[in-house]
C-alpha positions, -999 to 999 in steps of 0.1 A, spaced: 193 -49 373 192 -24 400 184 14 396 221 23 401 232 -1 376 207 10 351 217 48 359 254 39 353 247 22 321 225 50 309 254 76 318 279 53 299 257 53 268 252 90 272 289 97 274 298 75 244 272 91 223 285 125 232 318 115 221 304 101 187 288 134 183 320 152 191 338 135 160 309 136 137 305 174 143 341 180 133 338 158 103 306 173 90 321 209 97 292 217 121 315 239 144 286 256 162 272 221 170 306 209 182 309 239 206 274 232 220 286 198 233 309 218 257 306 235 291 307 272 293 342 269 311 356 242 289 393 236 280 406 222 247 442 213 246 458 205 213 494 198 207 498 231 188 471 252 206 448 257 234 412 272 240 394 282 269 355 284 271 329 279 250 328 314 236 349 315 205 353 277 204 334 272 171 355 298 154 387 283 169 381 249 157 369 262 121 403 281 120 422 248 127 403 223 107 382 245 81 409 247 54 409 211 49 389 195 19 376 169 46 387 152 78 378 118 93 381 113 131 375 82 150 378 70 186 381 33 198 390 15 232 369 37 254 377 35 292 348 52 308 350 62 345 319 78 361 321 95 397 287 110 405 284 142 382 316 141 365 333 115 342 363 107 320 367 89 289 402 78 278 403 66 241 425 59 212 421 85 182 429 86 148 423 118 127 428 121 87 430 153 71 424 156 34 444 186 19 428 184 -16 395 175 -27 408 166 -62 436 143 -48 426 117 -22 463 109 -17 471 142 -4 465 138 33 482 137 67 470 117 98 477 115 134 470 90 159 472 89 196 450 95 226 420 115 236 413 123 272 377 139 276 365 151 310 325 156 313 304 172 337 266 167 342 246 199 339 210 207 340 206 195 303 227 164 307 264 156 302 287 181 286 324 180 277 344 200 302 379 193 288 396 176 261 432 168 257 449 154 224 481 135 228 497 124 195 517 92 194 524 91 155 519 109 124 518 100 87 511 115 54 502 106 17 519 118 -13 
C-alpha cells in the first residue's frame, strides 16, 4: 500500500470516527463534547433552525434536544469524499426522540440525510458544516 493510500484510508477512518462521536455525543447529552467536534466558524442547518459558530453551539443543541427523555441517532451508507484538507460525508440518518422516560411508546422519529463538511485543522479533522434533510417522520402513541 502506498503512503498516499494509507493516508487516504487513515483520513476516511478518522472522518467516520468523528461522525460516530457526533451521534454518540448527542445521545449521551454531551453537548459540550459535541460542540468541541466543530470548527470555530461552523454552520449547523436543521429544518427548523440554524446556528453559526462553535460559540453557543452546545446551548443551542441542548435547547433543541435537552427536553427529551432520550434520543437515538444513527447514520449509515456513508459516502466519503476527501479533497486535500477538506472532506464531505453524505449519509442516511435516523433519529428517534423519546418524549417520556415512563412511556417508551411516546416517541417521534425522523429519517433522511446528513451532509457533513469537514476541515483538517492543527488538531485533526473537525466538522465545518452539517445539513439535515428530512425525508420522513413517524411517531408512537
